[in-house]
C-alpha positions as CSV (number, residue, x, y, z in Angstrom):
1,M,-5.7,2.4,-8.2
2,R,-2.7,0.3,-8.5
3,V,-1.8,-1.3,-4.4
4,G,1.7,0.2,-4.4
5,A,0.1,3.7,-5.1
6,A,-2.3,3.2,-2.4
7,W,0.1,2.0,0.2
8,A,2.2,4.9,-0.9
9,V,-1.0,7.3,0.5
10,A,-0.9,5.1,3.4
11,V,2.3,5.5,4.3
12,D,2.1,9.3,3.8
13,W,-0.9,9.4,5.7
14,V,0.8,7.7,8.9
15,R,3.9,9.4,9.2
16,E,1.5,12.8,9.2
17,R,-0.1,11.6,12.2
18,M,3.1,10.2,13.6
19,S,4.6,13.3,13.7
20,A,1.5,15.1,14.9
21,D,0.5,12.3,17.0
22,P,3.1,10.6,19.9
23,G,0.3,7.7,20.4
24,V,0.2,7.0,16.6
25,R,3.4,4.2,16.4
26,G,3.0,2.8,13.1
27,A,0.1,0.7,11.0
28,F,0.0,-2.9,9.1
29,F,-1.3,-4.4,6.1
30,S,-3.1,-7.1,6.2
31,G,-5.5,-9.1,3.2
32,S,-4.9,-9.7,-0.3
33,T,-3.4,-6.5,-1.0
34,V,-0.2,-7.5,1.2
35,G,0.4,-10.2,-1.8
36,L,-0.8,-8.4,-4.7
37,A,1.3,-5.3,-4.0
38,V,4.4,-7.7,-3.9
39,W,3.2,-9.5,-7.3
40,Q,3.1,-6.2,-8.9
41,A,6.3,-5.2,-7.6
42,E,8.1,-8.7,-9.4
43,G,6.3,-7.5,-12.6
44,G,2.8,-8.8,-12.0
45,R,0.4,-7.7,-14.4
46,D,-3.1,-6.1,-13.7
47,W,-6.0,-8.1,-14.5
48,R,-8.5,-5.4,-14.5
49,H,-6.6,-3.0,-16.9
50,G,-6.7,-6.3,-19.7
51,D,-2.5,-6.3,-19.9
52,G,-2.7,-9.8,-18.6
């Protein structure tokens, strides 16, 4: 799974929880996925798939 796809799943999950639980106000991303998602969004190649 690409980082962008994983982020989309996480965003959907948080939105669902926010609508059901007023105590949930959001989430944050941390670690290497932050830089990797930006890199992929800017046209970087994913080395795991042999394209770069």
